[in-house]
Residue, then its C-alpha position, 0 to 999 in steps of 0.5 A: m821476403f820478410h817476417h817480423n816480429a813487431d806484434a801491431a807494430a808490423l801492420g806497417v810492412f804489411q802494408a807496405v809489400k802489399q804496395s811492392p809485387n815482388a815482396f812476400i811476407f811471413g804471418a806470427n804469433e796467429d793467421q795473418h793472411a787476411l792482412a794482406p792475401e797476395r803476400v801472405l805465403g803462410s802465418a807461425v800459430i802460436d798456441l799459447p794455453r797449450a806451452f802454459l799448459t806444457v809447463a803446469r804439467e811439470v808444476h803438477g809432476g813435480t820435475f819443473s825447473p826455473r829456466v828460458e824455455s824455446f816451443g819449436l815445431k814439434s812441441g804443438v804450442i807453435r803451428y805453421e797455417p800456409n796461405p790457400a791463396l798462395e798454394g800455386h806459388r809455392s809449388s811453382h816455386r818448389q817446384a823451381a827449386t827441384e829441378g834447379g831453377g837457382g833462386f834461393h835453398h836452404g843451405a843446405g841446412l845450414g842455418r840461412a837462404v843460400s843463392t845458388e845463381g852466384g856460382l861456386a866460387d860466391l858459393t865457396a866463399y859464405l860457406d867457408t866463411y860462415l863456418r870458419v873453416r880457415e880460423t877453424p883446426d883439424e885433423p890434415n886430412a879432412q881437407n876443410g873447403l872446397q875438395v872437387e871443382n865443377s864447371g863453376t856452375i851451381q843448379r842445388i846444394v845436397a846436403a850429407v855426412d860422408a862421400s861416400q859412394q853411395t852418397i854421390d850417385g844420389t846427388g843430381a848433377g851440375s850440385l855442391l855437394v856439402v859432406h861431413h867427411g870429405l875424398f882424403w880420410d884416409g891421407n894422400p890416396r891414390l886414384t884407382g878402385r874406390h877413389y877412382r871411381r869416387l872421384k870420377a862420378l862426381l866429374d862425370r856428372d860436374i858434381a862440386l864437393y864441399a867438407a867442413h869436419i870439425p868446423l861443422d861440429v863447433h859451430p854456435e848457430v847450425g853445428n852437431n855439438a849446437l843442435l843436439a845440445g837444442a834438440l835434447g832441451l838442455r840450457d844454461l849452455t857452455w862451451f868444454g873441453n879442448y882440441r887444439g886450442i879451443a873448446l868442441g864441445v857443448a855443456g847445458k843442465t838438464s831435466v831428465p829424472s835418470r840415465t835411462a830416460l835421457l837414453t832415450e831423449v838421444e834417440r828421439a833427438v837424433g830420430g833413431a829407433s829404441g836400442s839404437a843408443r848405447l850407455i856405458p854407466g859413469g857418473p849419478e843416476r839422475p844426470a843434472q849436466v849434459g856434455v855434449v861432442t858429437g865425433s868421437g869425444e878425445h880429449d886431452g887426458r885432462r878431465p874437461r873442467c866444467r861439472v860435465r857427468h854426463a855425455g853424448l858422443g858421437e862415437g868415442a874410442a876405446h879409452t872413452y869407456f875407462d874415462a867415463m867410468e873413472w871420472g864419475 
């Protein structure tokens, strides 16, 4: 599978793909399926006038600030145009993935294609390395990494926040379940009651369980903090805070005109309903710098050294209210 970023120089790639029966390619910038009708799955089409219009509206409204702007599918500047001639081919591959026929799945939101053909050992080694599980500090009860093995064969990858009974019951047999919060948050529990029921459901259905807590929060590519900062449109990103010797949060500049507007942007970014986010009204009314910490926002008692005046937290402890108000 190829995706080029070479404009006219990519014509050679299309020619090579046409001569390779097992190779496919995605078009870029414009609908390019005509260059190789039997090999182009679809194209990422850029609507450049829309991008200019978006910036022009900011200039006209007095909200424009110089920056590097990244436009995604939600902006309408980029759209995906499938090749209708290969609809049957795409559908067969989607069906194979759904039915667990091997091949490549999109890594349960982990940022790159992951093959399930190598089995549990290969997938675990990949996740340990990519998420930097062994190098990243965490709470002892997080137990990051593989928490429950299965027979070794993986049919699909499923991602969820918590290894709850509801999550496990909704996971197909033979899956690798990747979660943010694993089985052992309450310490070293006895395997009775709900702990027994969850483990039994995993074993009965041959489901492997993998957990990544802080490693998934702080990952620079697919981490919760980095992704939320990107969804909020923050720019000139820097890391801040100190959690056991590593920087935990992501900070960046924003153009939102008020704290209320920032709250609306947070709700939009996470897909929450109006009123689902909560605001502690510390700091200036018009934010300039926003910090993102998707967990509890715990810290070492010191004010962040970078000039973060507004922070987005997952859930704060009691003292975080007074920290926000007193630090301003």
